[in-house]
C-alpha positions as CSV (number, residue, x, y, z in Angstrom):
1,X,93.5,80.8,107.3
2,X,96.1,81.8,109.9
3,X,98.0,78.7,109.3
4,X,98.2,79.5,105.4
5,X,99.4,83.0,106.1
6,X,101.9,81.7,108.5
7,X,103.4,79.4,105.7
8,X,103.7,82.1,103.1
9,X,104.8,84.8,105.0
10,X,108.7,84.7,104.6
11,X,108.0,84.6,100.6
12,X,105.2,87.3,101.0
13,X,107.4,90.5,100.2
14,X,109.1,88.7,97.1
15,X,105.9,89.2,95.1
16,X,106.7,92.4,93.0
17,X,102.6,92.7,92.5
18,X,101.8,92.6,96.3
19,X,104.5,95.2,96.9
20,X,103.0,97.3,94.0
21,X,99.5,97.0,95.1
22,X,100.2,97.9,98.6
23,X,102.3,101.1,97.3
24,X,99.2,102.1,95.0
25,X,96.8,101.8,98.1
26,X,99.3,103.9,100.1
27,X,99.4,106.7,98.0
28,X,95.8,106.6,97.4
29,X,95.5,107.0,101.4
30,X,98.2,109.8,101.6
31,X,95.8,111.9,99.4
32,X,92.9,111.9,102.0
33,X,92.2,114.3,104.3
34,X,92.1,113.7,108.2
35,X,90.7,115.1,110.9
36,X,93.5,113.8,113.1
37,X,96.5,111.9,112.5
38,X,97.7,110.8,115.8
39,X,97.2,107.1,115.1
40,X,96.2,104.6,112.7
41,X,95.7,101.0,112.8
42,X,96.5,98.6,109.7
43,X,94.4,95.6,110.4
44,X,95.1,92.4,108.9
45,X,98.5,94.0,108.1
46,X,100.3,90.9,107.2
47,X,104.2,91.8,106.9
48,X,103.5,95.8,107.0
49,X,103.5,96.4,103.3
50,X,100.8,98.9,103.8
51,X,101.1,100.3,107.2
52,X,104.7,100.9,107.1
53,X,104.4,103.2,104.3
54,X,102.3,105.3,106.4
55,X,104.9,106.2,109.0
56,X,104.8,109.7,107.7
57,X,101.3,110.1,107.3
58,X,100.3,109.2,111.3
59,X,102.1,109.8,114.2
60,X,101.9,106.0,115.4
61,X,101.1,103.2,113.5
62,X,99.8,99.9,114.8
63,X,100.2,96.7,112.8
64,X,97.6,94.2,113.9
65,X,97.4,90.4,112.2
66,X,96.5,87.2,113.6
67,X,99.7,85.6,112.0
68,X,102.7,85.9,114.0
69,X,104.9,84.8,111.2
70,X,103.6,87.8,109.2
71,X,104.2,90.2,112.0
72,X,107.7,88.5,112.7
73,X,108.6,89.9,109.2
74,X,107.3,93.2,109.8
75,X,109.3,93.5,113.3
76,X,112.3,92.5,111.3
77,X,111.5,95.5,108.7
78,X,110.9,97.8,111.7
79,X,114.1,96.8,113.5
80,X,116.4,97.0,110.3
81,X,114.6,100.4,109.5
82,X,114.9,101.7,113.2
83,X,111.4,103.0,112.8
84,X,110.1,104.1,116.2
85,X,106.5,104.9,115.7
86,X,105.1,101.2,114.8
87,X,104.0,98.8,117.4
88,X,102.7,95.1,116.4
89,X,100.0,93.1,117.7
90,X,99.2,89.4,117.2
91,X,95.4,89.5,117.2
92,X,92.5,88.8,115.0
93,X,90.0,91.6,116.7
94,X,90.2,95.0,117.3
95,X,89.1,94.4,120.4
96,X,92.9,94.4,121.3
97,X,92.7,98.0,121.7
98,X,90.7,100.2,124.5
99,X,91.7,103.7,123.3
100,X,90.4,105.2,120.4
101,X,92.3,105.9,117.3
102,X,92.5,108.4,113.9
103,X,92.2,105.8,111.4
104,X,91.8,102.3,110.3
105,X,93.0,101.0,107.0
106,X,92.4,97.5,105.6
107,X,93.7,96.0,102.4
108,X,92.2,92.9,101.1
109,X,91.1,91.7,104.7
110,X,87.4,92.5,104.6
111,X,86.6,89.7,102.5
112,X,88.2,87.1,105.1
113,X,86.0,88.5,107.9
114,X,82.7,86.3,108.2
115,X,80.7,88.6,110.3
116,X,81.4,91.8,108.7
117,X,78.4,93.7,110.7
118,X,80.3,92.8,113.8
119,X,83.4,94.2,112.5
120,X,82.0,97.4,111.4
121,X,80.7,97.7,115.3
122,X,83.8,97.1,116.7
123,X,85.7,99.7,114.2
124,X,83.0,102.3,115.2
125,X,84.1,101.9,118.7
126,X,87.8,102.0,118.0
127,X,87.6,105.2,115.9
128,X,87.7,108.7,117.4
129,X,85.0,111.1,116.7
130,X,85.2,111.8,112.8
131,X,87.8,109.0,112.5
132,X,88.1,107.2,109.1
133,X,88.0,103.9,108.1
134,X,89.4,102.8,104.6
135,X,88.6,99.6,103.1
136,X,90.7,98.2,100.0
137,X,89.0,95.2,98.8
138,X,87.6,93.0,95.7
139,X,84.4,94.0,94.0
140,X,82.0,91.2,93.6
141,X,83.5,88.4,91.9
142,X,82.7,84.5,90.9
143,X,84.5,83.0,93.5
144,X,87.4,82.3,91.4
145,X,89.7,84.7,93.1
146,X,90.6,82.1,96.0
147,X,90.3,79.0,94.0
148,X,93.9,78.2,95.1
149,X,93.2,78.1,98.5
150,X,90.7,75.4,99.7
151,X,90.7,76.9,103.3
152,X,89.1,80.1,102.2
153,X,85.5,80.7,103.7
154,X,85.0,84.5,103.2
155,X,83.4,86.4,100.7
156,X,83.6,86.6,97.2
157,X,84.1,90.4,97.1
158,X,81.4,93.0,97.7
159,X,78.5,94.7,95.9
160,X,78.9,98.2,96.9
161,X,75.5,99.0,97.6
162,X,75.0,96.3,100.0
163,X,78.3,97.1,101.6
164,X,77.4,100.7,101.8
165,X,74.0,99.9,103.7
166,X,75.9,97.8,106.3
167,X,78.5,100.4,106.9
168,X,76.0,103.3,107.4
169,X,73.7,100.9,109.9
170,X,77.0,101.0,112.2
171,X,77.0,104.7,112.2
172,X,79.6,105.8,109.6
173,X,79.2,107.9,106.5
174,X,80.4,106.6,103.0
175,X,82.5,109.8,101.9
176,X,83.6,107.9,98.6
177,X,84.1,104.6,96.7
178,X,86.4,104.5,93.7
179,X,87.8,101.5,91.4
180,X,91.5,102.2,91.8
181,X,93.5,98.9,91.0
182,X,93.4,95.8,89.4
183,X,94.7,92.4,90.2
184,X,95.0,89.9,87.4
185,X,94.7,86.2,87.9
186,X,93.3,83.1,86.2
187,X,89.8,82.3,86.7
188,X,87.9,78.8,87.0
189,X,88.5,78.8,83.2
190,X,92.2,79.4,83.1
191,X,92.1,82.7,81.7
192,X,93.8,85.6,83.0
193,X,91.2,88.2,84.1
194,X,91.2,91.4,86.0
195,X,89.7,91.4,89.5
196,X,89.0,95.2,90.1
197,X,89.6,96.8,93.6
198,X,87.9,99.2,95.4
199,X,88.7,102.0,97.7
200,X,86.1,103.0,100.3
201,X,86.6,105.8,102.8
202,X,83.8,106.1,105.5
203,X,83.8,108.5,108.4
204,X,82.6,108.1,112.1
205,X,79.8,110.6,112.5
């Protein structure tokens, strides 16, 4: 999938819908109460559409993505905006960090991770006590969301009850889950349908 995201990086921000859902997600995150706001990791950040909107919420932002082309676009925005509290990291794992952070955010990223249990273990280790992980992703769907991309090998959204079990098994407590946005795309039949997104907020115990 990295090669796919490399190939679309320069056009990514031109999608008004992508920009809109990042803003809606950022606005929801800004309403959350945090124990500490020292640093936030935007994991699978892409061009920074989400993370760069949180520069006034957290003292430091870390954009992490496996696509260097996506991060190149983000770095261009950082330089042009003279933003001095954001760092970029080209990586496909949270293991790039040795220190702990206040929060981790991820938007439409978890469904790309094959072994999500391992990811939750990494996230728990990289969060400070009472740190929060915020997951914005797809509710369980029929697989048509990624029908345009034959390289996709992740999850077709998530069953919230099953995801909650995995999260809590890793040591987190689920604070809330809410449906907050819909993405409209064509399904297998060619009909435009809504693919709802959830925001799950969990805290490290």
